[in-house]
N, C-alpha and C positions, 0 to 999 in steps of 0.2 A: 783466601782459600778457594772461593768459587772461581775467581779468575785463573788461578793457578791450575785448577782441575780442568777448566775449559781449554786453557792453552796446551794442556797435555792430551787433549782430544776427548775429554769426557762429554758425551752427547747431552746428558742431563744438565750438566753445568752450562754448556753452551746454550741450551734451550732457555735456562733460567736467566742468563745474562740477556738473551734476546728479549725476553718478557720485560726485564727491567728497562731496557732501552725503548721498547714499544710503548710502555705505559708511563715512562718517566718516574720509575720508582728507584730512589736512592741515586739516580743519575739524571742529567737533563734528557728529556725525550729526544730521541734521535732514531728515526725510522730506518735510515740508511744503515746505521750501525746495527740495528735490530735485525734487518734483513741479512746482514753479513753473518751474524751469529746463528740465526735460524737456519741459514743455508748450510752452515757447518754441521749442525746437528741433523738436519734433514738428509744431507748426503750420507749420513751414517744410518739412515732409516728410522730416525726418531719421529714418531707419528705426530706428536704435538707440534713440533717445529714445521712439519709439512703442512699441517692444518693452518697454522698461523700464517705461513707464507701464502697459502691460498687466499686467506682473508685479506691480507695486505694488498695483493695484486687485484683481487676482486673489487675492493673498495677504493683502490687508488690512494691508499693512505700513506702519503709521503713518497710514493713512487708513481711512475706513470701507470695508469690503469691498464691492465692486460688480462682480460677475462679468460682467454685461452690458456695463459700461463697459470691463472688461478685454478682452472679445471684440472690442469696437469698435476698441480700439487695436491688438490683435493683427492684426485684419483689415487695418488701414491699413499695418502693418509688413510684412504678407505679400504686398502687391501688387508684381508685377513684370511688365515687358513680356517678350515671348518672347526678345528679344535679351539682356535682363538675366538672364533665367533661364538661358540657355545659358552666359553668362559666369560666373554664380555656380556652375554645375555644374563648369566647368573650374577655378575657383578652389578648390573643395572637393577636386577630384581632385588638384590640385598641393600643397595645404597640409594637407588633412585637417580643416580648420577649418569649423565650421558657421556659416553666416551668420545674422543676425538674422531674415531672411525665412524661412529654413528652420525655425528654432526656432519662430517665430510660427505657421507653417502647422501644425506638429506640435501645438502647444498648442491651436489652434482645433479640430483633430481630436479632441483629448482632451475639450474642452468639449462638442462635439457627442455624443461617446460617453457622456458622463456627465450630459448635460443641465445643464451649468453655464453660466449666462448666456444660453443658447439652448435651444430645445426639443430633447430627446434625438432624435438621428437618426443611426443607425449607418451608413447609406449616405453621408450627408454627412461623417461622421467618416472613413470609408474614403477618400472623395474628397480630403480635406485631408491625410490621411496620405500618399496617393500623390503629392500636390503637393510635400510636404516630402521624401519618399523620392527623388523625381527629382532633388532638389538634393543627394542623398547623405547626408541626415540619418539616422543609424543608428537612433535611437530610433523614428523614423517608419517606417523599413523593418521594424523588428521588429514594431511595432504593426500594420502592413499585413499582414505575414506571419501574425500571430495572427488578424486579421480573416478572411483566406482559410482558415485552418485551421479556424475555427469557423463560417464562413458568416455573419459579422456584417457586414451591409451590402453584401456581395458574394456571388456564388455560391461555395459551398464548393469549394475547389480545393487539395488537399494539395500537389500538385507546385508550384503557383504560390507557396503558402505557404513551401515549403522554399527556393525561389529568393530570396525577399525576406529570409527569416531568414538565409540564407547571406551575403547582402550585408551585413546588419547584423553578423553574427558575425565576418566578416572585418575589420570595423572595431572589433573588440574589445568589442562590446556583449554583456555577460555574460548578459543575459536571453535574447538570441537564441542564444547558444552553448549555454545550458542546454536551450532548447526544441529546438534542432537535434539535440542529443544524444538527447533523448527520441524524436525522429522516427527516427533511425537505430536506436535500441534496439528500436523496435517496427515498423520497416519501413513508416512512414506517409509517403507522398509521396516516399520515397527507398528504395533497396534496403536491406533489413535488414542491418546491419553493426555488430556489437557493438564492434569495435575503433575504428571511427569515432565511435561514441557515446562511448566512453571518452575519445577525443582531444578532443571538444568539451566534455565534462564537465570535463576537466582544465583546459582553457583558462578556463572560467567559474569553476571552483573556485579556481584560483590568483588570481583577482580578488576572492575572498571571497564568491562566490555560495553562500549556505548550502544551498539546495536541490540545487545541482549537487554540492556537497561530500557531501551525503547520498546522492545517486544514485551518485556515484563510489565511496563506501564500499560501497554495495550491490553494485556491479560486482565489487569486490575480494572481497566476502564470498561471492558466488555464482560467482565465476570467470568472469564474462562480459566479454569483450574484453580480459582480462588472461590471463596464462599460468595454465592451470587444472591443479590437482593434486587427484586424487581419493584419499581416504584408503583405501587398499586394502593392508592389511598382508600379504596372501597373496603379493604380488609379491616379497616378500623371504624367503619360505620356500623354501629350496633345499637340495640335498644338498651340504654343504660338507665337503670332505675335507682341506683344508690351510690353513695359517695365511694364505697369500696370498689365498685365496678369502674367508676370514673377513674380512680387512681390506677387500677390495674391496666385499663386501656391506655392511659397516658404513658405508663411505664413501657407497655408493648410498643407504642408509637416511637418513644425515645430510643429504645433498643434497635428498632427497625431503622430509624434514620441514622443512628450511629453506624450501623452496618453499611448503609448506602454510602455515607460520606467517609467511612473507613476505607471502602473500596476506592472511592474517588481520591482520598488522600494518598493511598498507595500509588494510584495512577500518577498523581501530581509529583510525588517523590521521585519516581523512576523516570518519568518524562523530563523532569527538571535536570536530573543527573545526565541524561543523554543529551539534552539541549545544551547544557553547559560544556559538553564535549564537541559541540558543533553539529549534532545530528539535526538536519533541517526538518525532517518529518516530526521530530519531537518538539521543536520550536513551533512549528505550525499547529501541532495538537494543543500545546499550551495556549497558544493564541485563541484557538477555538474554544477551549474550556472557559477562559476568561471572557471571551466575547459573548458566549451563550449563557454564562452563569451556571453551568451544570454542576459546579462544585459549591454552589451557594454564594459565590461572589461574582457579580457581573461588573467588569471594569474594562472599558474599551481602551483606555490608556495602557494598561498592562498587556492587554491582548495585542495591541499594535506594536508594543515593544518586542514581543516574541515573534510576531509576524515579520517585523522588519529584519530581525536577525536572519531568519530563513530567506527572506526576500533578497537580502544582500548577497546571499550565496547563490542566487539565481533560481530558487525554487518557485516555479510558476504558480502553483496553488497558493503559496504564501503571498506572492506578489498580488494576486487577485484578492485574497482576503484582506491584505493590508490596504489595498485601494478601497475596498468596501468600508473598512473601518475609518479611513480618512474621509470618505465621502459622506458617510451617514452617522459616524460617531461624534464625540464631543469636539473633535478637531475641526470638523466641517471644512476640510481642505480639498475641494474638488479639483483644484489645479494639480496638486501633487497626486491625487488619486488617478487622474487621467494619465499621468506619466507612468505609473505602475501598471495600469491596465495595458498600456502600450508595450511595456517590457514583457509582460506575460503573453500578450497577443502575438508578439514576434516569435515566441517559442511554440506557437500553435495551440495555446490554451483556449479552448472553445468558449468558455464563459467570458473570458476577458475580451475575446474578439467581439462577442455580441455586446459587451459593455462598452467597447470602443465605438461601435455603431451607435449605441444609445447616446453616448456623449456628444457625438456630432449631430445626431438628430435633434437633441434637446438643448445643445449649448451648455453642457455640464463640464466645466473645466477647460473648455475650448470654445471658440466662436461657433455658433450654430452653422452647419453646412450640410444640408440634406443631400447635396450632390456627392460630397465626400463620403457620407454615410452609405449611400447606395453603391459607390465605387468600392468601398471596403466590403460590403456584402457580396458583391460580384467576386472579389478577390478571395474572400474566405470560402464562399460557396465552391469556387473552382478548386480550392485546396481540399475539399471534402467535408467541410463543416456542415453537418446535417441541419443544425439550427439556422445557419446562414442560408442554406439551400431552401428551406421552407419559407423563411422570411422573404427571400428574394422572390420566390414564387408568389407569395401574398401581394407583394408590391406590383408585380407584373400583372396579376389578376385584377387588382383594383386600380392600377394606373397611378399609384402613389409615388411621386417623384420620378417616374419613368413612363414611357409610352405603354399604354395598356396592351398586353399581349398574352391572351389566355393559353395559347398553344405553348409558348415558352414557359408559362407558369406551370403547366402540367409536367414539362420536362424536369423542372427543378423539384416539384413535389415528388416526382417519381424517384429522383436520386436520393432524396431524404427518406422516402418511404422504404426504399430498398435497403437502407441502413438500419431499418427497424424503428424509425421514429413514428410513434403512434399518431401524433397530431397531424403529421404529414400524410400518413396513410389515410386518415379520415378526410383530409382536404382533397386528396387524389380521388377518393371514393365519391366525394361530393361532385367533383368535375365529371366523372363518369355518369353519375346519377342525373346530372343537369345538362349533360352534353356541352360543357363549357371547356372549349379549347381542345376537345377530343370528341369522337363520335359517341353518342349516347349508348351506354351498355350497362344494363341493370345487373347482369351477372358479375361483370368486372367490378362494379361498384360494391356489390355485396362481398366479393372476395376481399377487397381492401378494408371494408368496414369490419369484417370478421377479424382480420389481422389486428386492427386497432383495438377492437373490443376485447380481444383476448389479452391485450396488454393493459386493460383497465380504462380505456378512453371512454368516458361517460357519454359523449355525444354519439360515438359509433355504437355504443351499446343501446342507446335510445333509438337510433335509426334502425338497428336490427330488430328491436322490439316492434317498431312500426311495420317493418317488412313482414314479419311473421304474423302480426295482427291482421294485416290487410292482404297477405298473400302476394306481395310484390317481389317477384324474382325468386321466391321460395314457396314451398307449399304452405298454405295457411295453417297456423298452429298457435292457438291462443295460449296454451300452457307455455310454449317456448317463448312467446311474446312476453308473458309475465316474468319469466326467468330473466330476460334481458332488461325489462323495465326495472326489476328489483336491483339488478347490478348497477344500473345507471342511477337509480334513485339513491342508493347508498353512497354513490359518489357525488351526490348533491345536485343532480340534473333536474331542473325544475319541470321541464316538459315530461320527463319520465315519471316524476312523482305524481304529476296530474294524471297521466295515462294509467298509472298503477292504481290510483284512487278510483278511476272509472272501472277498471277491471274488478276490483273488490266490491264496488258499489253495485255492479250489475251481475256479478258472479260469472265473469267471462275469463276462462283460463285459470280460474281459482275459485274455491268456494266463496259464495257471497258473504261478506264480512264488513258490516257497516263501521265497526270500530276501526278496522284497518283502513277503510276508505277515508274516514275522517282524519286518521293519523297522517296519511299521505297528502290529502288535500291541504291539511294545515301546514305541512312542511313546504308545499309549493306556494301557499299563500304567504308564508313568511318571506319568501323571496320575491314577492310582488306579482304573483300570478293572479290576475283578476278573475279568470274563469274558475280557478280553484277556489277562490274566495266565494264565488257565487254557489258552487257546488257544496261548499262547507255550510253555507247559510241554509241551503235547501235541506240538507241532511239534519241539521240541528233543529230546523222547524218541524221536520217529520218526527223527530224524537220527542 
C-alpha cells in the first residue's frame, strides 16, 4: 500500500519509504535509495524530506559530503509563511515537539556560525537562531543566548542572554541549564544567587552534563548554594560539668561533622560523575581530595590514580600533582616523577619548571647537574617565569653555579618584581638599600619594600618598621613602625617580634605593656632569638 501510494506521487508515502531505507526499517539500509525517495517528496515541497536530505548531505551519510547542498535543503525546509510560523509555535507550545522547520533553521544558524557550506557570518547565524528560537526550538534558544552573552553577531546583552537561556533551560536543555547556573553563580545578567546556580547545575547534572556535575561538585566543596559548615572546633570547647551536657555537646559535634562530610560527600559524588566522563578538572580535584585527606580519607594511591587520568589527558596541573605524589607518596618513584614534571614544564607550568630545576640541582630522578639546572632557569626566566627570574637573580647575586654579577641579578629581580612577586620586590629593595648591583637609593628601596609589604611579605614589613622607627627615608613615626612590626610579627618574623617586644617594653609607638612585651619576646625566643631570650629573662626577673 505504501509503495503503491509512493509510486502514485504521494509525498508522505515517498517520505516514509525514504525513512525506512535511511534507518533500515523493514528493508536493508540503503542511503542511495533513501535519497531517491526523499528527493521525490522534497521536490513536492515536503518539509521532512527536505530536512532529511539536508542531514544526509551535511553528515556525508552514504553520499559524498556536500555542506553547500545541505544548506540548500535546510533552507528549503526552513521556509514558512507568517501564518504557518504562528501555527507551528502553537503546536510546539502544546506538544513540546520541534518541527522540521525549527530544526532546519537552527542548523542553518550553526552552518553560518562555523562557515559550513556558507561563508562564516555570526550575524546571519544569530538571525537564524532567532527564527528557530521563535518556534520554541530549545537548542536555538540556547545558542541565541550564547550569542548575546558573547556579542557574537549581536550587541552583547547579558540580560537578553539570560532570558533566552532560561527559555531553553525550562525545556530541559542541559547546556542552557549549565550556562544559566554559571550566570547566577557570577551574577552576570541576573542577580547573583548561589542557590539558584546550584538548582540549575543540578538539573543539568541529572541529565548527565559533565561540566555541570563538576561545577555542582565545586559548589558542595566550597559550600556555595548549599548548607555551609565551617570547620571551627572552638565552638565545641565549653565548660562541661555534668553527663547531660557532655552528651549534648557530643551530639552537637556529631551533627556538625555529619554536615561537613555531607557537603564533602556531595562534592565527591559529583566530582566522581564528572571525572568518569573524562573531565580532567574533576579528576584532578578528586586526586587533591584524597591526597590531602579533606574527606576524612588520605590515600596517595587513590589520589595518584585520579591524577594520572587527568595527566594522561595532558592536564598540566595534574601532571605536576602526579609527579609530587610519585616523588613523595608511598610509590617513592622519583624517576617517573621527573618525567611528569618535564611534561608539565613543557606546557609552561610554572611550578613544574621550578621542580625540574630542583631535580637537576639535587639529583632527584635524574643525575645531578647544576649546570643544566642553571640553564633551565635561564630558559624559564626568559619565558617570563617570575619564580625562575627571582631564582636566577639570587644565583647571580651569590655566584651560585654562575659568575657573580649583581647588576644582572638586579635586572632579573626587577623583571619578577614587576610581575608582582613580593619576594622579588623585597630582594630588589634590598639591592637599592645596600647599593648592590645598582646605585644606593633609599627612596627606591622603600618603594619596593612597600609593594612587597602590602602583599604580606614579612621581611619587607619588618624593614618598613625599622625605617619608620629610625626615620630612614621616611619621617620618623614610632606608631607607624609598630603597625608594620605587628604585621610582620603575625607573619612569624623573628626580628619583628623582638622589635615589637622592645616597643611594648619601652612604650615607644604604643602604650607600655609588659605583658605584650613578654608575649612577643617569648615568640621570638621560641624561634631561637638569643637577645629576645635575654629580654624575656630581664622582664621576668623584674616581675
